[in-house]
VODODREN-325245 format. One line per 3 residues: number of its first residue (from 0); their letters; for each residue x, y, z of C-alpha. Coordinates in steps of 0.2 Angstrom, whole numbers, plus 5000, padded with zeros to 4 digits. Layout:
// VODODREN-325245
NUM	a	X,Y,Z  ...
END
This chain:
// VODODREN-325245
0	arg	5076,4886,6212  5092,4877,6218  5100,4894,6223
3	lae	5084,4898,6234  5084,4881,6241  5102,4882,6246
6	mgg	5100,4899,6254  5085,4893,6263  5094,4879,6271
9	fge	5084,4865,6264  5090,4848,6264  5099,4838,6250
12	kvi	5083,4830,6245  5075,4846,6240  5091,4852,6231
15	ait	5091,4835,6221  5073,4838,6216  5077,4856,6210
18	del	5091,4849,6200  5080,4837,6191  5067,4851,6188
21	dsa	5082,4862,6181  5088,4849,6170  5070,4846,6163
24	gnt	5069,4865,6161  5085,4867,6151  5079,4853,6139
27	vka	5062,4862,6137  5071,4879,6134  5083,4871,6121
30	vtk	5068,4865,6111  5057,4880,6113  5072,4892,6108
33	gfs	5074,4882,6092  5056,4886,6088  5059,4905,6092
36	isa	5075,4905,6082  5066,4897,6067  5052,4910,6069
39	agl	5065,4924,6068  5072,4916,6053  5056,4916,6044
42	tvi	5054,4935,6049  5071,4940,6042  5069,4931,6026
45	all	5053,4940,6024  5062,4956,6028  5075,4952,6014
48	gaf	5061,4951,6002  5054,4967,6008  5072,4975,6006
51	mse	5072,4970,5988  5054,4976,5985  5059,4993,5993
54	vnt	5075,4995,5982  5065,4991,5966  5052,5004,5971
57	aaa	5065,5017,5975  5074,5013,5959  5059,5016,5948
60	dlg	5054,5032,5957  5072,5039,5955  5072,5034,5936
63	lva	5086,5021,5937  5075,5008,5929  5060,5009,5917
66	age	5043,5007,5925  5038,4989,5928  5056,4983,5928
69	nfi	5066,4977,5943  5083,4985,5949  5087,4968,5957
72	nnf	5080,4951,5955  5093,4941,5964  5111,4942,5971
75	dvm	5125,4934,5961  5139,4928,5973  5151,4930,5958
78	npt	5148,4949,5959  5162,4956,5969  5151,4968,5979
81	vff	5139,4954,5984  5153,4943,5989  5161,4957,6000
84	gli	5144,4959,6008  5142,4940,6011  5159,4939,6019
87	vgv	5155,4953,6031  5138,4947,6035  5144,4929,6039
90	sip	5156,4936,6052  5145,4949,6061  5135,4936,6072
93	aif	5151,4928,6078  5158,4946,6082  5142,4951,6090
96	sam	5141,4935,6101  5159,4937,6106  5157,4955,6112
99	lml	5142,4950,6122  5151,4935,6130  5166,4946,6135
102	gvd	5153,4958,6142  5146,4945,6153  5164,4940,6159
105	rna	5167,4959,6163  5151,4961,6173  5154,4945,6182
108	qrm	5171,4951,6187  5163,4967,6194  5151,4957,6204
111	vse	5165,4946,6212  5175,4962,6216  5159,4969,6225
114	ihr	5156,4953,6234  5174,4953,6240  5173,4971,6245
117	qfd	5157,4968,6256  5165,4953,6265  5180,4964,6269
120	tip	5171,4980,6274  5154,4974,6282  5158,4968,6300
123	glk	5152,4950,6304  5147,4946,6286  5162,4934,6283
126	egr	5158,4926,6300  5140,4923,6295  5133,4933,6310
129	eda	5114,4936,6308  5115,4955,6312  5127,4957,6297
132	kpd	5117,4962,6282  5125,4962,6264  5121,4976,6252
135	ydk	5110,4967,6240  5105,4983,6231  5122,4986,6225
138	cid	5124,4969,6218  5107,4971,6209  5113,4988,6202
141	iat	5129,4981,6195  5120,4967,6186  5107,4977,6178
144	tga	5118,4992,6174  5132,4982,6167  5120,4971,6157
147	lke	5113,4987,6148  5130,4995,6146  5139,4980,6139
150	lvp	5125,4978,6126  5128,4995,6118  5145,4992,6110
153	agv	5139,4975,6101  5123,4984,6095  5133,4999,6088
156	vai	5145,4987,6079  5130,4978,6071  5122,4994,6065
159	lst	5137,5003,6059  5143,4988,6050  5127,4987,6040
162	iav	5129,5006,6036  5147,5004,6031  5143,4989,6019
165	gli	5129,4999,6011  5139,5014,6008  5153,5005,6001
168	ggv	5145,4992,5990  5127,4998,5988  5111,4987,5988
171	qai	5120,4972,5980  5132,4972,5994  5118,4973,6007
174	ggy	5109,4959,5998  5124,4948,6001  5127,4955,6018
177	ltg	5109,4950,6024  5110,4933,6016  5126,4929,6025
180	nia	5120,4936,6041  5104,4927,6041  5112,4910,6037
183	sgl	5127,4911,6049  5116,4919,6063  5102,4906,6063
186	lla	5115,4892,6063  5125,4900,6077  5110,4904,6087
189	llm	5104,4886,6086  5122,4879,6091  5124,4891,6106
192	sns	5106,4888,6113  5108,4869,6112  5126,4867,6117
195	ggt	5124,4878,6131  5109,4868,6138  5119,4852,6135
198	wdn	5134,4858,6145  5123,4864,6159  5114,4847,6160
201	akk	5131,4838,6159  5137,4846,6175  5121,4841,6184
204	yve	5123,4823,6177  5141,4822,6185  5135,4830,6201
207	agn	5122,4817,6203  5136,4804,6205  5140,4799,6188
210	cgg	5158,4799,6180  5166,4801,6197  5154,4813,6205
213	kgs	5158,4830,6213  5177,4834,6215  5182,4822,6200
216	vah	5192,4828,6185  5175,4825,6175  5166,4837,6187
219	ksa	5180,4851,6185  5178,4849,6166  5159,4850,6168
222	vvg	5160,4866,6178  5171,4874,6165  5158,4869,6152
225	dtv	5144,4875,6162  5153,4892,6164  5154,4894,6145
228	gdp	5137,4886,6142  5127,4898,6153  5131,4914,6142
231	fkd	5129,4903,6127  5111,4898,6130  5105,4913,6140
234	tag	5115,4928,6132  5123,4925,6115  5111,4913,6107
237	psi	5095,4922,6110  5102,4939,6106  5107,4934,6088
240	ntq	5088,4934,6084  5088,4952,6088  5104,4956,6079
243	itv	5098,4948,6062  5082,4957,6064  5089,4974,6068
246	vsl	5102,4974,6053  5087,4968,6041  5077,4983,6047
249	vss	5091,4995,6046  5095,4989,6028  5077,4992,6023
252	lls	5076,5009,6031  5092,5015,6023  5090,5006,6006
255	vif	5086,5023,5996  5102,5030,6003  5112,5015,5999
258	lqf	5105,5015,5981  5110,5033,5978  5126,5036,5988
261	sif	5137,5020,5988  5155,5020,5982  5153,5005,5970
END
């Protein structure tokens, strides 16, 4: 809303109102994202139980255990394969988030390069002439195409790491992997969603005249925090919900393969 108000040439009063609304919106988003992350956590915990049930059913069908017995009842951290999966699972949300945030940076650099190109090549655009029209479609194409392309490597890493852990350590390793992934993923998602909104609101607080106002050292620091906070709360934080759900589903779908063809 602030961007539209600025482009429309509205006064400072309107922009101040949009800042207040944006600040309230960020607070509401932080709270509601907490609920969505918690809901995703309940879902993946249920999927962990479904994975164990799937493994026990498959083990009975393959004759690995007697009828009525369970192949796995729990995951012992002192088991080396479980511990191996736990360590990998804990690290995946951080790697996934880092890849997405680096993708946001690369896409932003492409957008900046395109804006510079248009200023240099479109006559009158830099001077602000009314007859000079920027190429909006090109900027939209860069944003949408880049967002989809940058998501692919992170998704591939999440899926391939699940398959690799399962083929190396079997279902016990996958149990540790899912446990670590769920625990670290939920905490990291909550951290990113809340801290990102806090950094965004901190910048608006300084721009409202507090802590020296615009142009101060505090404002420069707040701008840096907001630059990091936006991909935190809008990209990396919400995407972790999807990541932990995807690896849980992949684990359940391939549980029979992990049960039969693992190295350990």
